[in-house]
N, CA, C and O of each residue as an XYZ file, in Angstrom:
812
protein
N     188.924    181.838    -39.998
C     188.497    183.054    -39.090
C     187.599    182.702    -38.076
O     186.514    182.338    -38.530
N     187.683    182.689    -36.859
C     186.672    182.565    -35.804
C     186.138    183.723    -35.272
O     186.962    184.616    -35.074
N     184.778    184.000    -34.932
C     184.141    185.080    -34.566
C     183.323    184.775    -33.335
O     182.173    184.347    -33.432
N     183.887    184.984    -32.231
C     183.046    184.688    -30.905
C     181.923    185.719    -30.512
O     182.075    186.933    -30.654
N     180.962    185.231    -30.085
C     179.747    186.059    -29.717
C     179.424    185.906    -28.281
O     179.577    184.786    -27.792
N     178.973    186.937    -27.492
C     178.595    186.798    -26.259
C     176.986    186.209    -26.107
O     176.061    186.687    -26.764
N     176.842    185.234    -25.254
C     175.514    184.725    -25.139
C     174.602    185.660    -24.548
O     174.857    186.024    -23.401
N     173.551    186.129    -25.141
C     172.682    187.219    -24.803
C     171.578    186.535    -23.848
O     170.397    186.489    -24.192
N     171.986    186.067    -22.764
C     171.134    185.565    -21.830
C     169.949    186.480    -21.286
O     168.837    186.020    -21.027
N     170.243    187.623    -21.161
C     169.256    188.587    -20.741
C     168.127    189.046    -21.700
O     167.025    189.486    -21.373
N     168.609    188.860    -22.926
C     167.637    189.332    -23.897
C     167.906    188.440    -25.151
O     168.644    188.754    -26.085
N     167.130    187.175    -25.019
C     167.408    186.039    -26.107
C     166.898    186.335    -27.425
O     167.191    185.638    -28.397
N     166.074    187.438    -27.497
C     165.542    187.961    -28.907
C     166.869    188.559    -29.768
O     166.740    188.770    -30.974
N     167.939    188.776    -29.196
C     169.074    189.103    -29.921
C     169.887    188.030    -30.488
O     170.933    188.292    -31.081
N     169.449    186.796    -30.332
C     170.104    185.627    -30.977
C     169.976    185.855    -32.542
O     170.914    185.517    -33.265
N     168.834    186.421    -33.072
C     168.497    186.535    -34.337
C     169.512    187.570    -34.939
O     170.038    187.407    -36.039
N     169.731    188.600    -34.162
C     170.889    189.710    -34.661
C     172.209    189.159    -34.708
O     173.050    189.558    -35.513
N     172.443    188.144    -33.769
C     173.839    187.585    -33.745
C     174.047    186.683    -35.061
O     175.117    186.721    -35.668
N     173.054    185.930    -35.443
C     173.127    184.955    -36.476
C     173.077    185.718    -37.859
O     173.588    185.227    -38.866
N     172.435    186.944    -37.862
C     172.519    187.687    -39.028
C     173.901    188.405    -39.141
O     174.432    188.657    -40.223
N     174.370    188.676    -38.063
C     175.710    189.371    -38.172
C     176.741    188.287    -38.608
O     177.651    188.546    -39.395
N     176.559    187.126    -38.083
C     177.628    186.024    -38.574
C     177.467    185.810    -39.912
O     178.494    185.678    -40.578
N     176.256    185.737    -40.531
C     176.047    185.479    -41.972
C     176.684    186.639    -42.789
O     177.374    186.431    -43.787
N     176.415    187.836    -42.312
C     176.881    188.935    -43.169
C     178.354    189.096    -43.144
O     178.877    189.767    -44.034
N     179.149    188.498    -42.126
C     180.393    188.647    -42.063
C     181.273    187.325    -42.554
O     182.445    187.106    -42.248
N     180.459    186.536    -43.351
C     181.153    185.409    -43.849
C     181.341    184.051    -43.098
O     182.216    183.232    -43.381
N     180.373    183.905    -42.063
C     180.578    182.531    -41.210
C     180.011    181.569    -42.181
O     179.259    181.890    -43.102
N     180.389    180.452    -41.937
C     179.583    179.167    -42.450
C     179.144    178.199    -41.555
O     178.176    177.460    -41.733
N     179.942    178.223    -40.506
C     179.597    177.292    -39.385
C     179.289    177.949    -38.055
O     180.123    178.738    -37.612
N     178.187    177.711    -37.374
C     177.979    178.418    -36.092
C     177.851    177.189    -35.105
O     177.096    176.228    -35.249
N     178.755    177.418    -34.062
C     178.748    176.635    -32.801
C     177.829    177.168    -31.796
O     177.898    178.327    -31.386
N     176.903    176.246    -31.374
C     175.800    176.625    -30.307
C     176.045    175.655    -29.147
O     175.356    174.638    -29.067
N     176.963    175.914    -28.275
C     177.153    175.133    -27.032
C     176.334    175.665    -25.876
O     176.784    176.090    -24.812
N     175.005    175.577    -26.258
C     174.115    176.061    -25.302
C     172.833    175.211    -25.275
O     172.512    174.570    -26.275
N     172.103    175.192    -24.167
C     170.828    174.312    -24.086
C     170.006    174.832    -23.034
O     170.497    175.464    -22.099
N     168.823    174.607    -23.132
C     167.750    174.855    -22.058
C     166.435    174.416    -22.480
O     166.150    174.286    -23.671
N     165.558    174.167    -21.453
C     164.237    173.628    -21.765
C     163.184    174.642    -22.177
O     162.078    174.201    -22.492
N     163.400    175.933    -22.209
C     162.547    177.137    -22.410
C     162.383    177.386    -23.941
O     163.241    177.994    -24.579
N     161.228    176.883    -24.512
C     161.070    177.043    -25.901
C     160.964    178.490    -26.275
O     161.510    178.857    -27.316
N     160.348    179.305    -25.567
C     160.030    180.546    -26.044
C     161.339    181.495    -26.027
O     161.392    182.505    -26.728
N     162.354    181.108    -25.203
C     163.527    181.728    -25.335
C     164.315    181.595    -26.595
O     165.082    182.445    -27.047
N     164.031    180.406    -27.118
C     164.846    179.990    -28.464
C     164.067    180.207    -29.788
O     164.469    179.701    -30.836
N     162.842    181.039    -29.719
C     162.145    181.260    -31.041
C     162.945    182.162    -31.995
O     163.000    182.025    -33.217
N     163.504    183.025    -31.320
C     164.379    183.960    -32.257
C     165.480    183.346    -33.025
O     165.838    183.734    -34.137
N     166.070    182.216    -32.267
C     167.060    181.474    -32.803
C     166.508    180.586    -33.994
O     167.029    180.528    -35.107
N     165.345    179.885    -33.581
C     164.694    178.956    -34.585
C     164.370    179.763    -35.936
O     164.689    179.275    -37.021
N     163.742    180.985    -35.845
C     163.379    181.771    -36.992
C     164.582    182.120    -37.831
O     164.606    181.919    -39.046
N     165.616    182.670    -37.126
C     166.893    183.210    -37.831
C     167.648    181.985    -38.454
O     168.121    182.094    -39.585
N     167.765    180.881    -37.778
C     168.343    179.714    -38.411
C     167.765    179.171    -39.542
O     168.456    178.817    -40.497
N     166.402    179.058    -39.522
C     165.621    178.833    -40.718
C     165.777    179.712    -41.762
O     165.801    179.304    -42.923
N     165.895    180.962    -41.456
C     166.052    181.996    -42.630
C     167.541    181.939    -43.163
O     167.807    182.211    -44.334
N     168.381    181.613    -42.342
C     169.975    181.531    -42.698
C     170.271    180.147    -43.070
O     170.997    179.456    -42.356
N     169.685    179.654    -44.278
C     169.984    178.158    -44.500
C     171.276    177.880    -45.027
O     171.680    176.724    -45.152
N     172.040    179.023    -45.388
C     173.506    178.819    -45.809
C     174.485    178.554    -44.597
O     175.670    178.347    -44.856
N     174.035    178.549    -43.251
C     174.753    178.397    -42.137
C     174.453    177.045    -41.663
O     173.310    176.588    -41.689
N     175.558    176.347    -41.193
C     175.448    175.193    -40.502
C     175.561    175.248    -38.996
O     176.643    175.559    -38.498
N     174.475    174.954    -38.209
C     174.622    175.060    -36.867
C     174.792    173.756    -36.135
O     174.049    172.779    -36.223
N     175.946    173.887    -35.351
C     176.394    172.527    -34.646
C     175.902    172.799    -33.040
O     176.393    173.675    -32.329
N     174.968    171.985    -32.677
C     174.382    172.359    -31.380
C     174.607    171.341    -30.406
O     174.669    170.180    -30.809
N     174.768    171.638    -28.923
C     174.827    170.862    -27.997
C     173.658    170.255    -27.533
O     172.674    170.993    -27.485
N     173.493    168.875    -27.113
C     172.303    168.092    -26.833
C     172.008    168.407    -25.305
O     170.957    168.010    -24.803
N     172.903    169.095    -24.599
C     172.642    169.197    -23.092
C     173.105    168.098    -22.104
O     173.420    166.994    -22.548
N     173.156    168.360    -20.804
C     173.678    167.469    -19.941
C     172.688    167.150    -18.662
O     172.984    167.519    -17.525
N     171.565    166.475    -18.949
C     170.681    166.335    -17.972
C     170.375    164.804    -17.880
O     169.404    164.453    -17.210
N     171.087    163.947    -18.464
C     170.891    162.540    -18.295
C     169.640    162.153    -18.767
O     169.041    161.351    -18.050
N     169.045    162.552    -19.882
C     167.664    162.332    -20.224
C     167.562    162.158    -21.642
O     168.496    162.527    -22.354
N     166.393    161.567    -22.201
C     166.080    161.438    -23.569
C     165.311    162.742    -24.014
O     164.176    162.959    -23.592
N     165.991    163.650    -24.922
C     165.426    164.821    -25.341
C     164.321    164.590    -26.224
O     163.540    165.518    -26.432
N     164.117    163.259    -26.876
C     163.054    163.079    -27.623
C     161.698    163.101    -26.798
O     160.599    163.281    -27.323
N     161.892    162.911    -25.550
C     160.682    162.848    -24.555
C     160.614    164.075    -23.839
O     159.534    164.649    -23.705
N     161.785    164.576    -23.316
C     161.848    165.872    -22.514
C     162.763    166.988    -23.338
O     163.953    167.188    -23.091
N     162.102    167.587    -24.222
C     162.809    168.405    -25.104
C     163.751    169.549    -24.418
O     163.485    170.222    -23.422
N     164.922    169.582    -25.224
C     165.875    170.642    -24.949
C     166.151    171.442    -26.090
O     166.317    170.833    -27.147
N     166.239    172.747    -26.096
C     166.388    173.858    -27.033
C     167.607    174.237    -27.151
O     168.281    174.283    -26.122
N     168.151    174.570    -28.299
C     167.585    174.369    -29.676
C     167.807    172.984    -30.285
O     167.457    172.770    -31.445
N     168.399    172.005    -29.506
C     168.586    170.751    -29.986
C     167.636    170.032    -30.723
O     167.931    169.254    -31.630
N     166.375    170.310    -30.303
C     165.170    169.383    -30.895
C     164.517    170.136    -32.057
O     163.467    169.716    -32.543
N     165.088    171.182    -32.486
C     164.401    171.908    -33.786
C     164.748    170.979    -34.739
O     165.825    170.382    -34.763
N     163.624    170.819    -35.717
C     163.775    170.237    -36.959
C     164.144    171.081    -38.070
O     163.296    171.642    -38.763
N     165.389    171.185    -38.261
C     166.000    172.058    -39.283
C     167.124    171.212    -40.185
O     167.824    170.364    -39.632
N     167.235    171.464    -41.436
C     168.047    170.715    -42.271
C     169.544    171.171    -42.088
O     170.508    170.494    -42.444
N     169.613    172.428    -41.476
C     170.906    172.998    -41.252
C     171.518    172.816    -39.844
O     172.422    173.553    -39.452
N     170.984    171.779    -39.064
C     171.442    171.766    -37.691
C     172.006    170.314    -37.458
O     171.396    169.328    -37.871
N     173.090    170.235    -36.838
C     173.753    169.059    -36.362
C     173.798    169.089    -34.841
O     174.379    170.023    -34.289
N     173.158    168.021    -34.053
C     173.045    168.049    -32.717
C     173.951    166.949    -32.200
O     173.956    165.825    -32.702
N     174.739    167.318    -31.152
C     175.961    166.546    -30.657
C     175.845    166.176    -29.139
O     175.460    167.039    -28.350
N     176.152    164.976    -28.730
C     176.244    164.894    -27.213
C     177.553    164.257    -27.008
O     178.288    163.955    -27.949
N     177.874    164.032    -25.624
C     179.285    163.675    -25.198
C     179.329    162.153    -24.836
O     178.390    161.593    -24.270
N     180.545    161.490    -25.224
C     180.861    160.292    -24.885
C     182.143    160.141    -24.168
O     182.939    161.075    -24.074
N     182.351    158.974    -23.664
C     183.929    158.675    -23.184
C     184.690    158.470    -24.563
O     184.186    158.525    -25.685
N     186.088    158.209    -24.214
C     186.726    158.207    -25.380
C     186.488    156.867    -26.300
O     186.771    156.773    -27.494
N     185.907    155.863    -25.479
C     185.588    154.458    -26.165
C     184.301    154.434    -26.678
O     183.897    153.375    -27.159
N     183.501    155.524    -26.659
C     182.216    155.567    -27.411
C     181.156    155.228    -26.533
O     180.107    154.881    -27.076
N     181.208    155.257    -25.083
C     179.830    155.079    -24.297
C     179.493    156.468    -24.079
O     180.312    157.386    -24.079
N     178.173    156.585    -23.884
C     177.495    157.883    -23.572
C     178.003    158.394    -22.200
O     177.890    157.647    -21.229
N     178.491    159.481    -22.078
C     178.899    160.110    -20.841
C     177.735    160.083    -19.772
O     176.583    160.341    -20.123
N     178.044    159.770    -18.476
C     176.884    159.519    -17.612
C     175.925    160.753    -17.452
O     174.769    160.547    -17.083
N     176.325    161.921    -17.694
C     175.497    163.141    -17.341
C     174.922    163.519    -18.862
O     174.156    164.481    -18.903
N     175.201    162.900    -20.003
C     174.848    163.475    -21.370
C     173.385    163.129    -21.669
O     172.891    162.094    -21.222
N     172.706    163.972    -22.408
C     171.596    163.682    -22.832
C     171.681    162.930    -24.179
O     172.729    162.945    -24.824
N     170.522    162.239    -24.626
C     170.502    161.469    -25.867
C     169.177    161.633    -26.516
O     168.338    162.423    -26.083
N     168.979    160.818    -27.650
C     167.696    161.013    -28.266
C     167.895    160.433    -29.832
O     168.540    161.109    -30.634
N     167.369    159.279    -30.182
C     167.484    158.776    -31.457
C     166.815    159.608    -32.517
O     167.184    159.425    -33.677
N     165.953    160.426    -32.291
C     165.308    161.333    -33.283
C     166.032    162.604    -33.217
O     166.258    163.102    -34.320
N     166.472    163.282    -32.148
C     166.943    164.542    -31.804
C     168.339    164.827    -31.907
O     168.856    165.894    -32.237
N     168.945    163.649    -31.556
C     170.500    163.836    -31.473
C     171.162    162.954    -32.680
O     170.873    161.777    -32.897
N     172.047    163.687    -33.386
C     172.842    163.117    -34.568
C     173.950    162.323    -34.200
O     174.116    161.217    -34.715
N     174.771    162.815    -33.303
C     176.156    162.254    -33.234
C     176.631    162.356    -31.760
O     176.234    163.245    -31.007
N     177.469    161.426    -31.416
C     178.026    161.373    -30.074
C     179.570    161.535    -30.356
O     180.090    160.887    -31.264
N     180.241    162.335    -29.635
C     181.736    162.679    -29.738
C     182.385    162.635    -28.585
O     181.703    162.981    -27.621
N     183.707    162.258    -28.318
C     184.530    162.265    -27.130
C     184.684    163.562    -26.473
O     185.290    164.457    -27.063
N     184.174    163.756    -25.260
C     184.114    165.094    -24.559
C     183.941    164.962    -23.182
O     183.341    165.815    -22.529
N     184.534    163.722    -22.578
C     184.255    163.504    -21.197
C     185.692    163.356    -20.572
O     186.418    162.427    -20.926
N     186.103    164.306    -19.613
C     187.261    164.360    -19.025
C     188.386    164.612    -20.006
O     189.315    163.820    -20.167
N     188.246    165.809    -20.680
C     189.291    166.240    -21.621
C     189.822    167.576    -21.009
O     189.170    168.282    -20.239
N     191.117    167.839    -21.458
C     191.840    168.911    -21.031
C     191.534    170.079    -21.984
O     191.625    169.866    -23.193
N     191.189    171.261    -21.550
C     191.201    172.325    -22.422
C     191.647    173.683    -21.701
O     191.832    173.691    -20.484
N     191.794    174.690    -22.388
C     192.515    175.927    -21.740
C     191.326    176.810    -21.188
O     190.366    177.209    -21.847
N     191.557    177.020    -19.953
C     190.496    177.895    -19.153
C     190.700    179.296    -19.747
O     191.579    179.547    -20.570
N     189.735    180.278    -19.221
C     189.859    181.609    -19.413
C     191.143    182.376    -18.951
O     191.418    183.444    -19.498
N     191.967    181.847    -17.925
C     193.139    182.355    -17.463
C     194.332    181.804    -18.185
O     195.470    182.091    -17.812
N     194.095    180.995    -19.243
C     195.214    180.391    -19.977
C     195.772    179.239    -19.475
O     196.741    178.758    -20.062
N     195.273    178.650    -18.372
C     195.672    177.461    -17.773
C     194.863    176.207    -18.167
O     193.678    176.369    -18.459
N     195.384    175.009    -18.199
C     194.659    173.879    -18.536
C     193.650    173.578    -17.488
O     193.846    173.817    -16.296
N     192.557    173.044    -17.965
C     191.527    172.649    -17.029
C     190.776    171.365    -17.600
O     190.599    171.190    -18.806
N     190.394    170.570    -16.699
C     189.747    169.266    -17.019
C     188.300    169.687    -17.172
O     187.758    170.357    -16.293
N     187.684    169.320    -18.234
C     186.112    169.598    -18.696
C     185.489    168.386    -19.200
O     186.117    167.357    -19.446
N     184.230    168.536    -19.349
C     183.479    167.518    -20.213
C     181.935    168.161    -20.263
O     181.460    169.033    -19.536
N     181.389    167.523    -21.233
C     180.017    167.777    -21.457
C     179.668    168.057    -23.105
O     180.561    168.285    -23.922
N     178.355    168.005    -23.422
C     178.066    168.138    -24.740
C     178.440    169.356    -25.407
O     178.612    169.418    -26.624
N     178.595    170.551    -24.431
C     179.055    171.727    -25.092
C     180.508    171.564    -25.771
O     180.781    172.094    -26.848
N     181.353    170.830    -25.080
C     182.681    170.457    -25.621
C     182.598    169.515    -26.802
O     183.434    169.563    -27.704
N     181.670    168.729    -26.799
C     181.389    167.725    -27.869
C     181.060    168.570    -29.056
O     181.692    168.434    -30.104
N     180.059    169.468    -28.922
C     179.697    170.224    -30.102
C     180.640    171.013    -30.696
O     180.714    171.190    -31.912
N     181.559    171.624    -29.652
C     182.721    172.502    -30.220
C     183.787    171.610    -30.966
O     184.378    172.093    -31.931
N     184.027    170.435    -30.587
C     185.079    169.509    -31.390
C     184.416    169.291    -32.672
O     185.031    169.478    -33.721
N     183.163    168.895    -32.655
C     182.459    168.665    -34.007
C     182.494    169.812    -34.999
O     182.783    169.648    -36.184
N     182.176    171.019    -34.436
C     182.272    172.300    -35.130
C     183.764    172.275    -35.827
O     183.852    172.565    -37.020
N     184.852    171.950    -35.122
C     186.092    171.961    -35.676
C     186.353    171.050    -36.664
O     187.100    171.361    -37.592
N     185.754    169.780    -36.584
C     185.954    168.716    -37.483
C     185.285    169.130    -38.787
O     185.777    168.918    -39.896
N     184.042    169.780    -38.547
C     183.245    170.183    -39.695
C     184.080    171.395    -40.571
O     184.088    171.451    -41.801
N     184.698    172.236    -39.768
C     185.603    173.170    -40.594
C     186.859    172.478    -41.322
O     187.352    172.925    -42.358
N     187.225    171.552    -40.779
C     188.402    170.813    -41.426
C     187.939    170.106    -42.821
O     188.649    170.120    -43.827
N     186.617    169.466    -42.751
C     185.947    168.998    -43.879
C     185.716    169.973    -44.880
O     186.096    169.769    -46.032
N     185.057    171.141    -44.512
C     184.861    172.192    -45.421
C     186.192    172.965    -45.962
O     186.149    173.606    -47.012
N     187.364    172.863    -45.186
C     188.552    173.557    -45.755
C     188.938    172.619    -46.930
O     189.701    173.138    -47.745
N     188.602    171.484    -47.149
C     188.986    170.579    -48.175
C     188.249    170.884    -49.484
O     188.718    170.592    -50.584
N     187.143    171.449    -49.312
C     186.260    171.840    -50.443
C     185.320    172.964    -50.178
O     184.133    172.743    -49.939
N     185.852    174.236    -50.216
C     184.968    175.311    -49.666
C     183.766    175.501    -50.398
O     182.819    176.082    -49.867
N     183.709    175.104    -51.475
C     182.356    175.175    -52.303
C     181.370    174.162    -51.966
O     180.292    174.200    -52.559
N     181.609    173.168    -51.007
C     180.816    172.074    -50.710
C     179.615    172.552    -50.112
O     179.683    173.395    -49.217
N     178.334    172.030    -50.575
C     176.960    172.509    -49.985
C     176.744    171.781    -48.647
O     177.341    170.757    -48.314
N     175.793    172.450    -47.900
C     175.554    171.895    -46.637
C     175.024    170.379    -46.490
O     175.278    169.651    -45.530
N     174.302    170.058    -47.522
C     173.709    168.667    -47.519
C     174.916    167.664    -47.720
O     174.977    166.610    -47.087
N     175.858    168.048    -48.625
C     177.140    167.020    -48.898
C     177.937    167.242    -47.673
O     178.566    166.273    -47.249
N     178.008    168.317    -47.064
C     178.993    168.430    -45.846
C     178.193    167.660    -44.595
O     178.898    167.005    -43.826
N     176.977    167.703    -44.395
C     176.500    166.811    -43.387
C     176.504    165.365    -43.661
O     176.616    164.586    -42.715
N     176.388    164.926    -44.896
C     176.479    163.503    -45.282
C     177.925    162.959    -45.113
O     178.152    161.781    -44.836
N     178.818    163.832    -45.285
C     180.291    163.393    -45.203
C     180.697    163.180    -43.718
O     181.455    162.288    -43.337
N     180.067    164.162    -42.884
C     180.193    164.019    -41.481
C     179.517    162.879    -40.953
O     180.146    162.166    -40.170
N     178.319    162.581    -41.254
C     177.580    161.409    -40.758
C     178.123    160.064    -41.135
O     178.020    159.099    -40.377
N     178.727    160.000    -42.360
C     179.409    158.795    -42.774
C     180.511    158.537    -41.861
O     180.867    157.362    -41.773
N     181.104    159.386    -41.184
C     182.278    159.022    -40.291
C     181.837    158.527    -39.031
O     182.657    158.203    -38.171
N     180.620    158.444    -38.852
C     180.080    157.973    -37.445
C     180.012    156.387    -37.478
O     179.605    155.792    -38.475
N     180.415    155.771    -36.379
C     180.317    154.370    -36.056
C     179.398    153.896    -35.069
O     179.062    154.691    -34.192
N     178.884    152.607    -35.061
C     177.852    152.262    -34.155
C     178.272    152.564    -32.741
O     179.436    152.388    -32.381
N     177.287    153.040    -31.898
C     177.591    153.553    -30.608
C     177.553    152.177    -29.699
O     176.752    151.254    -29.846
N     178.481    152.251    -28.846
C     178.557    151.139    -27.752
C     177.438    151.271    -26.813
O     177.147    152.390    -26.392
N     176.744    150.166    -26.425
C     175.554    150.266    -25.460
C     174.302    150.441    -26.177
O     173.273    150.604    -25.521
N     174.265    150.424    -27.618
C     172.997    150.523    -28.041
C     172.808    151.697    -28.794
O     173.642    152.603    -28.809
N     171.601    151.724    -29.506
C     171.346    152.942    -30.407
C     170.685    154.091    -29.631
O     169.513    154.024    -29.260
N     171.465    155.126    -29.402
C     170.823    156.233    -28.447
C     170.941    157.546    -29.349
O     170.271    158.513    -28.987
N     171.638    157.651    -30.352
C     171.536    158.792    -31.389
C     171.402    158.430    -32.773
O     171.613    157.252    -33.058
N     171.053    159.325    -33.780
C     170.552    159.031    -35.044
C     171.763    158.303    -35.975
O     171.532    157.345    -36.712
N     172.985    158.875    -35.826
C     174.015    158.404    -36.756
C     175.236    157.623    -36.139
O     175.924    156.841    -36.796
N     175.430    157.911    -34.830
C     176.479    157.253    -34.158
C     177.461    158.023    -33.608
O     177.327    159.224    -33.370
N     178.719    157.201    -33.336
C     179.772    157.804    -32.514
C     180.821    158.184    -33.590
O     181.013    157.523    -34.611
N     181.464    159.292    -33.259
C     182.675    159.931    -34.009
C     183.921    159.501    -33.085
O     184.200    160.072    -32.030
N     184.559    158.527    -33.571
C     185.837    158.215    -32.663
C     186.789    159.123    -32.866
O     186.738    159.881    -33.834
N     187.908    159.156    -31.848
C     188.916    160.183    -31.613
C     189.573    160.162    -33.111
O     189.856    161.231    -33.652
N     189.792    158.988    -33.724
C     190.708    159.032    -34.812
C     190.149    159.973    -35.966
O     190.916    160.484    -36.782
N     188.836    160.167    -35.992
C     188.273    161.109    -37.105
C     188.561    162.577    -36.801
O     188.358    163.412    -37.682
N     189.030    162.942    -35.583
C     189.399    164.463    -35.230
C     190.859    164.578    -35.625
O     191.284    165.723    -35.780
N     191.673    163.583    -35.805
C     192.954    163.604    -36.137
C     193.406    163.326    -37.556
O     194.590    163.345    -37.890
N     192.318    163.047    -38.434
C     192.505    162.410    -39.761
C     192.372    163.437    -40.923
O     193.064    163.336    -41.936
N     191.464    164.425    -40.743
C     190.986    165.258    -41.701
C     191.690    166.534    -41.839
O     191.752    167.316    -40.891
N     192.268    166.803    -43.075
C     192.831    168.062    -43.433
C     193.766    168.666    -42.434
O     194.799    168.102    -42.072
N     193.368    169.831    -42.002
C     194.211    170.677    -41.240
C     194.098    170.179    -39.780
O     194.821    170.702    -38.932
N     193.237    169.206    -39.440
C     193.094    168.602    -38.165
C     194.345    167.654    -37.978
O     194.914    167.559    -36.891
N     194.748    166.945    -39.131
C     195.916    166.106    -38.950
C     197.269    166.806    -38.598
O     198.177    166.167    -38.067
N     197.373    168.007    -38.876
C     198.499    168.785    -38.700
C     198.474    169.689    -37.497
O     199.483    170.236    -37.053
N     197.198    169.824    -36.965
C     197.150    171.030    -35.915
C     197.787    170.437    -34.534
O     197.601    169.293    -34.118
N     198.547    171.408    -33.934
C     198.974    171.076    -32.698
C     197.944    171.502    -31.508
O     197.521    172.654    -31.401
N     197.626    170.548    -30.716
C     196.651    170.932    -29.787
C     197.215    170.470    -28.403
O     196.787    169.450    -27.861
N     198.276    171.323    -27.799
C     198.789    170.785    -26.552
C     197.872    170.850    -25.252
O     198.156    170.248    -24.217
N     196.772    171.623    -25.412
C     195.758    171.821    -24.314
C     194.716    170.958    -24.416
O     193.850    170.955    -23.541
N     194.660    170.171    -25.416
C     193.444    169.231    -25.448
C     193.878    167.806    -25.663
O     194.483    167.415    -26.661
N     193.510    167.056    -24.627
C     193.754    165.591    -24.651
C     192.447    164.739    -24.252
O     191.742    165.063    -23.296
N     192.222    163.782    -24.949
C     191.213    162.976    -24.675
C     191.483    162.048    -23.511
O     192.632    161.669    -23.282
N     190.407    161.654    -22.734
C     190.565    160.832    -21.614
C     191.332    159.566    -21.927
O     191.308    159.132    -23.079
N     191.973    158.982    -21.028
C     192.496    157.736    -21.168
C     191.325    156.752    -21.434
O     190.200    157.013    -21.009
N     191.570    155.700    -22.089
C     190.694    154.664    -22.425
C     190.522    153.794    -21.037
O     191.424    153.361    -20.319
N     189.204    153.675    -20.884
C     188.787    152.878    -19.682
C     188.832    151.323    -20.020
O     188.524    150.496    -19.163
């Protein structure tokens, strides 16, 4: 089951209410394809995410071409055990030119540069960015969880991180690169038909 929520940009204090609602209605994974440099705006999220330790938050690292260990982007830099931070790569594992990185703050890099996704009008559209990388990893986590619904978050994170490979061009994230093959290998991911999503051609 997927539960979409509207981003409460005009009143960020509502993030806590959204997280509580998701938890009360059976959510296990929360995709947060959002990022900004304003710490105060994300305080409600931080408090609620810490309180709801049963939820796994998969968070985008942002698209500012910067090291967020030095220039913090929220909520990606929050130190929470139930947070997975993702940035975008090319299909071959190089950091996308606009994507943020951080050895301490960013966990994974995933293919999300020049991919085709369905737009709001139902038509295919070429997109890219850490928001799409986070969404892809959220789907992979759901596949892993479907194999063992009783799996705890610590084991789930460990299984996810074990799938990462060394990133091309040096160490820029904590755990490494999730190659395209990992998104097609696990459980329901292997049989899912995704005509509107295609990774970029290898360069």
